[in-house]
N, C-alpha and C positions, 0 to 999 in steps of 0.2 A: 689515281693511277698507282698501281703497284710496281715496285722496283725490286729486283733481286740483287743483293750484295753478296759477293762470293769471295772466298779465299781458297785458292787451289794450291796444291803442292805436288812436287815430284818425289822428293825424299825428306827434306828438312824444312821446317818453318821457323823463322826467327821471331823473337818477342816483338820486334818492330813491326813485322808484317801482321801479327795478331793485333797489336795496338792500333794499327791503321785500319784494320778490318772493323774493329770495335768503334773507332772514331767515326768512320764513314756511316756505320749502321746507326749510331746514336744521332748523328747529324740528320739522318733521314727519318728519325722519329721512333726508332725501336727503343725499348726499355728493358730492364732487367728480367722481365717475365717473357720476353720474346723467345720463342723456341728456335734453336739453331738446328738446321737440318744437315744431315751428312750427305755429301755429293758422292755418289758411287758410280762405278763403271757400269755402262749400259749392259754389257754382256757378262759381267762378273760383279754382282752386288756386294761381294765380300771385299772387293778392292776399293778402299776409301780414297777419294781424290781431293776432298776439301770439305768446306763448310759453306752453308748459305743461309741467309736470313732474308725474309720478305718484308719490305717496308712499304708504307702507304704514301710516302713522299719522296721527292728527289733529294739526294744528299746535298748539303750546303758545300760550297767549295772548301777544299781542304785548307785548314789553317796554315798560314805561312808565317814567316817572321814578321813581327810588328815593329816598325821603326817610328818612334815618336819624333815629330818635328815640331819645335816650338815656333809659334807664329807671333811676330811683334804685335803688341797691343793696338798700334795704329791700324795695322792690316785687319785685325779682328773687328775693330770698330767700323772701318770702312765696309767690310764684307757684310757685317750685320746691318748697317745703314742701307746698303744696296738691296739686300734681300727684303728688308722692311718696305722700301719703295716699290719693289716689284709686287710684293704681297698686297700692299694697299692700293696699288694703282688699278687702272682700267684695262690692263692687259697690253697696252701699247708701250713696249719698252725701248722704242727706237731713240727716244730722247736720252736714254741712259747709256747709249753705245760708247761715248767717250769715257764715261766713268767705269764701265765694264772693261774696256781695253786697258785703261790705266791700272785698274785693280788686278787684272790678269797679269800684266807685266810685273807689278810689284810682288804678287804671290809667287810668280816664277822665279824671280830673282832671290826671294827669301828661301825658296825650296832649294835652289842651286847652291846655296851656302852650305847645305847639308849633304850634298852628293859626295859619296865616298865614305861617309860616316857609317857607324853601326858595325 
C-alpha cells in the first residue's frame, strides 16, 4: 500500500517541520534516492504549495522522548521465569494467575517510584 507524506506551507517553513517531514518519510521506508514531488495549485501550477514523497509502507509512530526505568533484579528474574513457564507450558495459564497478579503489582509499584522523573 502506498502512502503520501506531505509538507505544505503558506509562507514559511521551519527547519523543524522539514526535519519531521524527513523523519516520517524515512520511517515509512523512503531513502536518499526517493524523488520529492512539488505540490502545486491545481489552477496555477506555478504556485508551489509544498512537497510530497510516496512511500510503500506506513510510517512508524513518531519518536517521542524515551524514559529509561530501571527494574529491580528480582522483578526481572520473576518476569523471565513467568514468561519461560508460559512459553514451555501447554497453553493453560490459569495456574499462573496468582503469580501474574503478584508480578503485575510489583511491576506497577516499581514503575510508580519513577513517576515524575525525567
